[in-house]
N, C-alpha and C positions, 0 to 999 in steps of 0.2 A: 167595259166600263164598270162592271160589278166587281172587278178585281183590281184593275190597274189604278195605282195612285203613286204619289211621289215617294212613298216609303218602300214600294215593292222592289225597285231596282237595287237600292243599297242593301236591302234585306236578303235578296238573292245572293249577292256577293258575300255578305256576312255569313250566310249559311255554309258556303263552301269553306270559308276561312275557319269556321268553328269545327268543321270536320278535320281540317288539317291540324288545328290546335289539339284536338283530341288524339289524333294519331301520334303527335309528338309527346304531349303531356302524359298520356297513359301508356306510351310505348307499345302501341298496337301493331299488328302486322300491316305492312303497307297495302296488302290486298284488301284491307277494310275500305279502301277507296272504291272498290267494286262491290263490296258485300255488306256495308254498314246497315244494320237493322234499326238505326236511330238517325234522327236529324235534329235540327234546331229551327224552331218556328216561333213567330209571334202571331197574333190573331189574323193579320193579313195573309201571311204565308200559309197558315193553317187552313184558311178559307180556300186559297188557291189549290191546295192539295187535298181538300175534302177531309181534313182532320179536325178533331175537337180543338177549340181554342184553348191554349195553355193558360195556366194561372200565372200571375206575376207580370212584370213589365219587361220589355225587350224580348230577345229570342231565348226560348227555353228548350232544353233537350227533351225530346219526346221519343217514345218507341214507335216504330212504324207498324201499323196493324197487319200488314201483309208484305210480301216480298217483291211486289211489282215496282216499287220505287227505291229499291236499295242502291246505295252508293251514289257516285256522282252522276251516273247516267239517268237517274231519276230526279235530279235537281233542276229546278227552273233555270238556273244560271246556264247550265249546259244546254238544256233543251231550247232556250230562247236564243242563245248565241249561235246555235247550229241550225237556226231556222231563217227563213226569209221574212220580210215584213208582213206578207199576206198569206203565207203558208209555211208548213214544215218543209224540210229538205232532207229526204232520206239519203241523198247523195252526200251532203255535208256531214250528216250524223254518221253515216257509214265510213266516210273517210277519216273522221276523228277516231273512231274505234280502231281502224287499221293503223293509221299513222302514229297517233299519240299513245294509245293504250298498248298496241302490239308491235310498234316500230316496224311496220311493213309499208314502206313508201309506195305511193301510187303515182304513176306518171301523170304529167299535166294533160289536159284534154287536147286532142289534135285540132289543128285549124279547121274551122268550118264544121265543128261537131254539132252545132245547133244548140238551141236552148229550149227550156220548158217554160210554160206560162208562169206569170208572176203570182198568180193565185191558184187555189186548188179547185176552181170551178171545173166540172167535167167538160171535156172538149169532145163534141160528137158522141156523147154518152160514154166516153172513156174516162175512167177515174185517173187520178194521178199515178196510181200504181200501174194501171194499164198503159198509160203514156210512157212511163219509165220502161216497161217491157218492150214497147215499140222502139224506144230509143236504143235499147240494147241490141236490137236486130241489126243495127249498123255495125258492121264488122270492125270499123275503126274505134267504136265506143265500147263494144262488148267486152274486150279484154279487161278493162278496168271496172266498168259498171257491173258486170256479172259478179265481181268480187265485192265491190263496195255496197251496192244498193241493198242486198239482203240484210246486212247488219243495220242499216238505217230503217228499213221497212219494219223491222221488229220493234221499233219505237214509235210507230205511227199512232198508237193509242194516246200518246202525249201530243197535245196541240202546241202552238207556237210558244205559249207561256209556260207550258208544262202541266196544264190541266189534263186530267184523265178524261177520255172520251171513248165511246163505243160506236158512234156513228159519225159519218161525214156526208153532208148534203143528203141526209135521209137514208143513206145506205150503210149497212153495218161494215165496220172496218174488219177486213180479213187479216187476222194476225197470224195465220199459218203461212210461213215463208219457206220456200225451198232454198237451201243453201248451195254453194258452189259444188259441194261433194254429193249433192242429190238428196241429203237428208232434209226432212221437214222440221222446222223449229217454230214454236209458238210464242209470240209476244216477248215483252221485256224479261219475263222469268226465264224463257228459253235462251235469251241472249246472255243472261247472267250465268246460266249453266255452261254455255259455250266458253265464256271467258274464264270461269273457274277451271275448266279443263285445260286452259292455256295460261295458267298462273305463272309458269316459268317465264314465258314471253313477256307478261306484264311486269314482273319483277325486273327483268332485264331492261325493259323500256324505261321503267321508273328510275333505275340506277343510272341509265345513260343520260336521261334528262338532268338528274341531279349532278352528275359529273360535268356535263356541258355548262351548267350554271356555275358550279364551283370553280372550274378551270378557266372559264371564259373563252373556250374554243370548242369547235366541233370535235367529236371523236373520229379518229382515222382507223382504217382497217388494221393497222399495226397495233391498235389499242385493244382489239377484240379479246385477246387472251387474258389481259388484265381485267377487262370488264367481266368476263366469264368467272374469273376468280372472285370478284366482288359479289357476283350473283350467287356463287356457290356458298360463300360465307354467310350471305344473307339468308339463304334457304336453310342452311344448317342452324341458324339462329331463329328459326321459326318465322322467318320473313319480317321480324320485328324491326321497327324504325331504328332502334339502337344498333342492331346488327348491321343494317345497311350503312348507317352513318359511320360507324366505327370502321367498317371495311373500306368505305370510300375515303375517309380521312387518312387512313394508313397507306393508301395506294400511291404508287409513284405518279399516277395520273393526277393526283392532287398535290402531293408533297414536292414533286418536281415539274409542276405545270409550266408550260411555255406556250406562248402565242405563235411561235414560229411554225413553218410548214414542216410536215413529216419528212424524216430522212430515211 
């Protein structure tokens, strides 16, 4: 109630659009979507994020004081849309990182996989994180959840609306998360470092999404070589938007686009 009002939802959307506009207008690297050290807020959004209220009307560009909220993963629009009504969803957030940012499809849940509670109230003194760990002990679920959940758990310091928190139900949030390879990573900053180390995959995923939108069809396995050529040209151009757009527009995937099935 202290944050939510009728202007918050459209402002969250506008914040994302402003970052996209900056990417294009300033010809920034597409990786700025992961690493941007600035955002656009009005007094309502600034209060949500714990930032000083900006001067002037409407959303104003401001520098982020630290790196925990950099890029789209620190934006309320993502954090809210990847949550449930009464709690966050490490599963949804982790799946977004894998499928959208890194283009690593995750299989659907098997029948009878079970569900987690609708809110984050501890069950039998087990926190949501501990309930997820128990869920992963089911061999049918472990294959996917062992990969997805850690990425989402790294964002647990952000609540449903994207406010920063250090406690949940009076208990400190454990932001040190073991990853599938056994390494321990801490919080949103650690997730950002992981994604920076996989920038090539992110650029490829971004290029793929752009081409799907531009061509009006999914990409097929036979398109992979051309997609990799576009990624190589983008990386050679400093990952800038103009490099990606130029390579995509010159590609046969765009100039000879077709909606037919692959041959």
